[in-house]
N, C-alpha and C positions, 0 to 999 in steps of 0.2 A: 621760704620765699624762693621763687624761681628767678634765675638769671635773666630770662627773657621778658619777664613781666614788670620787674621793679629793680633796676640795676642798683640804685642807691641802697635800698633795703637789703639787697643781696650782699653788697659790700660790707654793710654793718654786721650782718649775721656771719659772714665769712671771717671777718676780722675777729669777732668774738670767739668763733670756733677755733681759730688759730691760737689766740691767747690762752684759751682753755685747753689747748692741745686735744681737741675733740676731733680726732682724725676721721671718724665715721660721718661727721657732719660736713666735711669739706668737699667742695665741688672742684676737684683737681683739674679737670680739663679747662674749665672756664677761669680758674685762678691762674693757671699757666698762661692762658691767652691774655688776661688782663696785665699780668706782670710783663709779658713781652710788649704789650701796647705802650707801657710806660717808656720803655726804651725807644720805641719808634717815635713817640711823642717828643722826646728830647732831641732826636735827630731832625724831626720836622721843624722844631723851634729854631735850631741852628740854621737850617737851610732857608727858612723864611726870613730870619734876621739878616742872613748873608745877602739874600736877594734885595731886601730893602737897602742895605748898606751899599750894594753895587749900583742900585738906581741913583742914590744920592751922589755917589762918586762919579758916575757918568754925567749927571747934571752938572756937578762941580767942574768937571774937566771940559765939557763941551758947551757950557753956558757960563763962562767966567763973568760976564756982565751981570748975571743974576745971583752970584754968590752972596750969601747972607748969613747972619748969625743963626737964623732958623735952620738953614741947611747944615751948618757946622754942628749945631746941637743935635740934629737928626743923625748925622754920621757918628757923633760921639756916643749917642744913646744906643745905636745899633751895635757898635763895637762893644760897649759895656755889657749889653744884654747877652751877646755871644760869649763874652768872657765869663759872665755869671753862670751860664749853663755849663761851660767847660770847667769852671771851678768846682761845681757840684758833681760833675761827671768826668773825672780826669781821663777815663778810658776813651772818651770821645775827642780828645785833643787832635788826633789825626783826621777827624771827620771833616772839618771845614775845607781842607785841601781836596778831599774826595768830592765834596759837594760844590766846589767852586765853578766848574764848567756848567753844571745844570742850573745853578743859581744865576750865573751870568746869562745863559740863554733865556731864562725867564725874565731877568731884568731888562734885557734888550727888547723883549716883547711888550714891556709895560707901556701903557697908553701915554704916560707922560714922556717917556723916552721916544716913543713913536712920533709924538707931536713935534719933537725937535727936528724931525726930518733929517736925521744925520745920514748923509750919503756914504760916509766912510767909517761907520761904526765897525770896529774890529769884530771879526767872526767869533773869536775866542777872547777870553778875558785878557786884557793887556797888562794886567798886574799880577804879581805873585800873591799867594794867600798871606804871606808874611807882611807884604806891603799893605794889603787891604785891611788887615787887622791892626796894623801899627798906628798908635795914636797920633804920631806926627806926620803921617802920610796924607798928602793932599795933592792929587794929580793936577 
């Protein structure tokens, strides 16, 4: 089976060839690409969850009258999901700090945040990554 025509079947066949150590049946270039994509996927997951977390923290900070258990649950869930990815991938522990600025820029562009019409939204994230990820941090 070809990589380009049926990815799922290709993965089954490649996994089988790896288990059998059938080196002549392996599609090395595409296997390498797929393995690298797994790492990129984990980074995307962290960045996406961080963006969601920042959106909720911004709402929490700038709309205190709307604070609710639902928002609190969303913040807690985003933090937990980030921690889950980091627990499974310890080498990514430094990544949230690297992703904070870009995740904040995207959070600030979110439609829900834009609807708040915040005239004084900071240009850069006003919180450290340690605070953002800390369970007891509520701006």
